[in-house]
C-alpha positions in Angstrom: -21.5 -32.6 43.2 -20.7 -33.0 46.9 -21.0 -30.1 49.2 -18.8 -28.7 52.0 -19.8 -27.9 55.5 -17.7 -25.7 57.9 -18.8 -25.7 61.5 -17.1 -23.0 63.6 -17.7 -22.6 67.3 -15.5 -20.1 69.1 -15.5 -18.1 72.3 -12.9 -16.8 74.8 -11.7 -19.0 77.6 -12.5 -17.6 81.1 -14.5 -14.6 82.3 -14.8 -13.0 78.9 -17.0 -15.8 77.5 -20.5 -14.7 76.7 -21.8 -17.9 75.1 -20.9 -21.6 75.4 -20.4 -21.9 71.7 -18.8 -25.4 71.5 -21.9 -26.9 73.2 -23.7 -26.9 69.9 -21.1 -28.9 68.0 -22.2 -32.4 69.3 -25.8 -31.5 68.2 -24.7 -30.4 64.8 -22.3 -33.4 64.4 -25.3 -35.7 65.0 -26.9 -34.4 61.8 -26.3 -36.3 58.6 -23.6 -34.4 56.5 -25.9 -34.5 53.5 -28.6 -32.8 55.4 -26.3 -30.2 56.8 -25.2 -29.3 53.3 -28.4 -29.9 51.4 -26.5 -32.1 48.9 -26.3 -35.8 48.3 -22.9 -36.0 50.0 -20.8 -33.5 51.9 -17.4 -33.0 53.5 -17.5 -31.6 57.0 -14.8 -29.5 58.7 -15.2 -28.8 62.4 -13.4 -26.1 64.4 -14.0 -26.1 68.1 -12.7 -23.1 70.1 -9.8 -22.4 67.7 -6.9 -20.4 69.0 -5.2 -18.8 65.9 -7.1 -16.5 63.4 -4.8 -17.7 60.6 -5.8 -21.3 61.2 -9.4 -20.4 60.9 -8.6 -18.4 57.7 -6.8 -21.4 56.2 -9.8 -23.7 56.8 -12.3 -21.0 55.5 -10.1 -20.4 52.4 -10.0 -24.1 51.6 -13.8 -24.5 52.1 -14.5 -21.4 49.9 -12.5 -22.8 47.0 -14.0 -26.3 47.1 -16.5 -27.1 44.3 -20.1 -27.5 45.1 -22.4 -25.7 47.6 -20.8 -24.4 50.9 -22.7 -24.1 54.2 -21.0 -22.4 57.1 -22.3 -22.7 60.7 -20.8 -20.0 63.0 -21.5 -19.9 66.7 -19.7 -17.5 69.0 -19.4 -13.9 70.2 -18.5 -10.7 68.5 -16.0 -8.2 69.9 -14.8 -4.9 68.6 -11.3 -3.9 67.6 -11.5 -0.6 69.3 -8.8 1.0 67.1 -10.4 0.3 63.8 -14.0 -0.1 65.0 -14.3 -3.5 63.2 -16.2 -6.5 64.5 -14.3 -9.7 65.1 -15.3 -13.3 66.0 -13.6 -13.8 69.4 -11.4 -16.9 69.7 -10.1 -18.9 72.6 -7.4 -16.4 73.7 -9.2 -13.2 72.8 -9.5 -10.4 75.4 -10.8 -6.9 74.9 -7.3 -5.6 74.7 -6.1 -8.2 72.1 -9.0 -8.4 69.7 -7.0 -7.2 66.7 -4.4 -10.0 67.1 -6.3 -12.9 68.6 -9.8 -12.7 67.1 -11.0 -13.5 63.6 -12.0 -10.3 61.6 -15.5 -10.6 60.4 -14.6 -9.0 57.1 -12.5 -12.0 56.3 -15.7 -14.0 55.7 -16.6 -11.4 53.1 -13.1 -11.5 51.5 -13.0 -15.3 51.2 -16.6 -15.9 50.1 -16.9 -13.0 47.6 -16.0 -15.0 44.4 -18.5 -17.8 45.0 -21.5 -17.9 42.7 -24.8 -16.7 44.2 -26.9 -19.6 45.4 -24.0 -21.8 46.4 -23.1 -20.3 49.8 -25.1 -20.1 53.0 -24.0 -18.9 56.4 -26.0 -19.6 59.6 -24.9 -17.5 62.5 -25.8 -17.6 66.2 -23.8 -14.8 67.7 -23.7 -12.8 71.0 -22.3 -9.3 70.9 -20.3 -7.3 73.4 -21.5 -3.8 74.3 -19.2 -2.0 71.8 -20.1 -4.3 68.9 -23.8 -4.1 69.7 -23.7 -0.3 69.5 -21.8 -0.5 66.1 -24.3 -3.0 64.7 -27.1 -0.5 65.1 -25.8 1.5 62.2 -23.4 -0.9 60.4 -24.8 -4.4 59.9 -22.5 -7.4 59.5 -21.4 -7.8 55.9 -20.6 -11.2 54.3 -20.7 -10.1 50.7 -23.1 -10.1 47.9 -23.0 -13.8 47.1 -23.8 -15.3 50.5 -27.2 -16.1 52.0 -27.1 -15.3 55.7 -29.6 -16.5 58.4 -29.4 -16.3 62.1 -29.5 -14.0 65.1 -27.3 -11.7 67.1 -28.1 -11.4 70.8 -27.3 -8.2 72.7 -24.8 -8.1 75.6 -26.1 -9.5 78.9 -27.3 -7.1 81.5 -24.8 -8.6 83.9 -22.1 -11.2 83.6 -23.1 -14.7 84.8 -23.2 -18.2 83.3 -22.4 -18.1 79.5 -25.5 -18.1 77.4 -26.6 -21.2 75.4 -26.4 -21.1 71.5 -30.2 -21.6 71.4 -30.8 -20.6 67.8 -28.1 -23.0 66.5 -29.3 -25.8 68.7 -32.8 -25.3 67.4 -31.5 -25.4 63.9 -29.6 -28.6 64.5 -32.5 -30.2 66.2 -34.7 -29.5 63.2 -32.1 -30.9 60.8 -31.7 -34.1 62.9 -35.1 -35.2 61.6 -33.4 -35.8 58.3 -35.5 -33.1 56.6 -34.0 -29.8 55.4 -36.7 -27.3 54.6 -36.0 -24.3 52.3 -33.5 -22.0 53.9 -35.9 -19.2 54.7 -38.4 -21.6 56.3 -35.6 -23.4 58.2 -34.6 -20.1 59.6 -38.1 -19.2 60.6 -38.6 -22.6 62.4 -35.3 -22.3 64.3 -36.1 -18.7 65.3 -39.5 -19.8 66.6 -37.9 -22.5 68.8 -35.4 -20.0 70.2 -36.5 -18.6 73.5 -36.5 -14.9 74.4 -35.4 -13.3 71.1 -36.9 -10.0 71.9 -34.5 -7.2 71.0 -32.2 -9.5 69.0 -30.9 -8.7 65.5 -32.4 -11.1 63.0 -30.2 -12.0 60.0 -32.2 -13.1 56.9 -30.7 -12.1 53.6 -30.6 -14.0 50.3 -28.1 -13.1 47.5 -29.2 -11.9 44.1 -29.9 -14.5 41.4 -27.0 -16.0 39.3 -28.5 -14.1 35.6 -28.0 -10.7 37.6 -24.4 -11.1 38.8 -21.3 -11.2 36.5 -19.4 -13.0 39.3 -21.5 -16.1 38.7 -20.5 -16.2 35.0 -16.9 -15.8 35.9 -17.1 -18.5 38.6 -18.7 -20.9 36.2 -15.8 -20.3 33.7 -13.3 -21.0 36.4 -15.0 -24.3 37.4 -15.0 -25.3 33.8 -11.3 -24.7 33.6 -11.6 -21.8 31.2 -9.3 -19.5 33.2 -8.3 -17.3 30.3 -12.0 -16.6 29.5 -12.7 -15.8 33.1 -9.8 -13.3 33.3 -10.9 -11.7 30.0 -14.4 -11.2 31.4 -13.1 -9.7 34.6 -10.8 -7.5 32.6 -13.8 -6.1 30.7 -15.5 -5.3 33.9 -12.4 -3.7 35.3 -12.0 -1.5 32.2 -15.6 -0.4 32.4 -15.1 0.4 36.1 -12.0 2.4 35.4 -13.8 4.3 32.6 -16.9 5.0 34.7 -15.4 5.5 38.2 -11.7 6.1 37.8 -8.6 3.9 38.3 -8.5 4.3 42.1 -12.2 3.7 42.7 -13.5 0.9 44.8 -15.3 -0.5 41.7 -12.1 -0.7 39.7 -10.0 -2.1 42.6 -12.7 -4.7 43.2 -12.2 -6.1 39.7 -8.4 -5.9 40.1 -8.8 -8.1 43.2 -11.0 -10.5 41.3 -8.3 -10.8 38.6 -5.7 -11.5 41.3 -7.9 -14.3 42.6 -8.4 -15.7 39.1 -4.6 -15.8 38.6 -4.4 -17.9 41.8 -7.1 -20.3 40.6 -5.2 -20.6 37.3 -2.1 -21.6 39.1 -0.1 -18.5 38.3 1.1 -17.2 41.7 3.5 -14.7 40.2 0.7 -12.9 38.3 -1.6 -13.1 41.4 1.2 -11.6 43.6 1.9 -8.8 41.2 -1.7 -7.9 41.0 -2.2 -7.9 44.7 0.9 -5.7 45.1 -0.6 -3.2 42.6 -3.9 -3.2 44.5 -2.2 -2.5 47.8 -0.1 0.3 46.2 -3.2 1.8 44.7 -5.1 1.8 48.0 -2.1 3.4 49.8 -1.8 6.0 47.1 -5.5 6.8 47.5 -4.8 7.7 51.1 -6.0 4.5 52.8 -4.1 3.8 56.1 -1.7 0.9 56.3 -3.9 -0.9 58.8 -7.1 -0.6 56.7 -8.7 -4.0 56.2 -8.5 -3.8 52.4 -4.9 -2.8 52.5 -3.9 -5.5 54.9 -5.8 -8.1 53.0 -4.0 -7.1 49.7 -0.6 -7.3 51.4 -1.4 -10.6 53.0 -2.6 -12.1 49.8 0.4 -10.9 47.9 2.6 -12.4 50.5 0.8 -15.7 50.4 1.0 -15.9 46.6 4.7 -14.9 46.7 5.3 -17.9 49.0 4.0 -20.1 46.2 6.3 -18.9 43.5 9.0 -21.4 42.5 10.8 -19.5 39.7 13.8 -17.9 41.4 13.9 -14.8 39.2 10.2 -14.0 39.7 10.5 -14.6 43.4 13.5 -12.2 43.7 11.8 -9.5 41.7 8.4 -9.7 43.5 10.1 -10.3 46.8 11.9 -7.0 46.6 8.6 -5.2 46.0 6.9 -7.2 48.7 9.6 -6.3 51.2 9.0 -2.6 50.5 5.2 -3.1 50.9 5.7 -5.1 54.2 7.8 -2.2 55.6 4.7 -0.1 55.3 2.0 -2.7 55.8 3.3 -5.2 58.4 -0.2 -6.8 58.8 -1.4 -8.8 61.8 1.2 -11.6 61.8 4.4 -10.9 63.6 7.5 -11.3 61.6 6.0 -11.0 58.1 8.8 -8.6 56.9 11.5 -10.8 58.4 10.0 -13.8 56.6 10.3 -11.9 53.2 13.9 -10.8 54.0 15.0 -14.3 55.0 13.7 -15.8 51.8 15.2 -13.0 49.7 18.6 -13.7 51.3 18.4 -17.4 50.4 17.4 -16.6 46.8 20.3 -14.2 46.5 22.7 -16.7 47.9 21.4 -19.4 45.5 21.8 -17.0 42.6 25.4 -16.1 43.6 26.2 -19.8 43.9 24.8 -20.6 40.5 26.8 -17.7 38.9 30.0 -18.9 40.6 29.5 -22.4 39.1 29.2 -21.0 35.6 
């Protein structure tokens, strides 16, 4: 089965740039795609200094749902959303004041990669942190989810601003792979780290996921890939019921499995059921006292909105659109005009319904 490779290099343009992230892409591009992926063949997607967080999300989402192993190479710098205290990958237009709207939230990696089976996803990271993010990372490590193997390093902020740093770890990794040989991941990481100059004081990332017999997500993912969508949903429903019984209906454990079922509905081609489930998750999180701009609340609203946009049945679109509009009034999210988008489509749907009734 072919693999997928996503190469992402991002950093702000101008004085805020800490690392020349895009400099590593020609070196990575010179590596055979099969070696980058560790598979016989691979599809490669390259993002150089992207501008829009949603564009990055779209590419990541497509890569995460592709069959076969996925390898993500991320080079860039981390900056903190000072309001929510959340790390983001800075993009081309990011400034300290606009992180929340112009950078890519790191937790989106976790959200998009969470349903992949253990052993199929690897993320290599060569990151430089600003001072605020570096302080946060001392007590709150980056989280990419339970199913992803993560290797790399995070460099501390420079003592003084000067020429942007080189992505030395990722260049070393690419140089090793250009030989055509791909050592086991842990060994590859060690070799790259040994070739990276001056790593004293850096945070080293080296974490492998649990095996596939220990994680129910792996069984569910296998069922989806085999086209057994009803079976996958039944398994997830059993875990959701157990979580509700053991931890309560508003617990993170129960909500996690509700989110899994929403994703499974999407994979099964049922956007209405997926939208309905995401709406319920968002409502449950708000009812539990989570703020409207909490990452999990925004993610649920965004996913409900995305799935609603895929609904073609007018009656279901009108019903769920009304609920979505009410949610968007409370959870506008990061994209400007989300509520207006819902209202415009609802007006079109209502007009179409009125015209259809007039013709009867």
